[in-house]
C-alpha positions in Angstrom: 100.1 109.0 119.3 101.3 105.4 118.8 97.7 104.2 118.7 97.1 106.5 115.7 100.2 105.1 113.9 98.9 101.6 114.4 95.5 102.6 113.1 97.0 104.2 110.0 99.2 101.1 109.5 96.2 98.8 109.6 94.1 100.9 107.3 96.9 101.2 104.8 97.6 97.5 104.9 93.9 96.7 104.5 93.8 99.0 101.4 96.2 96.5 99.8 94.1 93.5 100.6 93.3 91.0 97.8 90.1 88.9 97.9 89.1 85.8 96.0 85.8 84.1 95.7 86.4 80.4 96.2 84.7 77.5 94.4 82.3 76.9 97.3 81.1 80.5 97.2 83.1 81.6 100.3 85.9 84.2 100.3 89.6 84.4 101.1 91.6 87.5 101.7 95.3 88.2 102.1 97.7 91.2 102.4 100.8 90.5 100.3 103.3 92.5 102.3 102.2 90.9 105.6 103.3 87.3 105.2 100.9 84.8 106.8 98.0 87.3 107.1 95.1 85.4 105.5 91.4 85.0 106.4 88.3 83.3 105.2 84.6 84.1 105.4 81.2 83.0 104.2 80.6 86.4 102.8 83.0 89.1 101.5 82.1 91.3 104.5 82.8 88.5 107.0 86.1 87.9 105.2 87.0 91.6 105.5 86.2 91.7 109.2 88.2 88.5 109.8 91.2 89.8 107.8 91.2 93.0 109.9 91.2 91.0 113.1 93.9 88.7 111.8 96.1 91.7 110.8 95.6 93.5 114.1 96.7 90.3 116.0 99.6 89.8 113.6 100.8 93.4 114.3 100.5 93.1 118.0 102.3 89.8 118.2 105.0 91.0 115.9 105.6 94.1 118.0 105.6 92.1 121.3 108.1 89.6 119.9 110.2 92.2 118.2 109.7 90.8 114.7 110.4 93.2 111.8 107.2 94.4 110.2 106.9 95.6 106.6 106.8 99.3 106.1 103.5 100.1 104.5 102.9 103.5 102.8 105.4 105.2 105.1 104.2 103.6 108.3 107.2 102.1 110.0 106.3 100.3 113.2 109.9 99.1 113.6 111.1 102.4 114.9 111.2 103.1 118.7 108.3 105.4 119.6 109.2 108.9 120.7 108.6 108.9 124.5 108.9 112.7 124.9 107.4 114.4 128.0 103.8 115.3 127.8 104.8 118.8 128.8 106.8 119.2 125.6 103.9 118.1 123.3 
């Protein structure tokens, strides 16, 4: 279940991404609520892919180190996962 929460978090965060075309024709992308998540690419598609990868790494490092992550469209990764028994699910 936790995997699906992370997927939802990443998708919701990416829906808030902002992209700019730079003077040299390349692209930059960022996600405002996720401080420090920025990526660059020669094409918009390359920038989108790099931004996804950067965001995923940022989330995993934040979780591992216990950093508070922003709540995005109801996805709160700061809560402890429910570790209920599989028999009760």
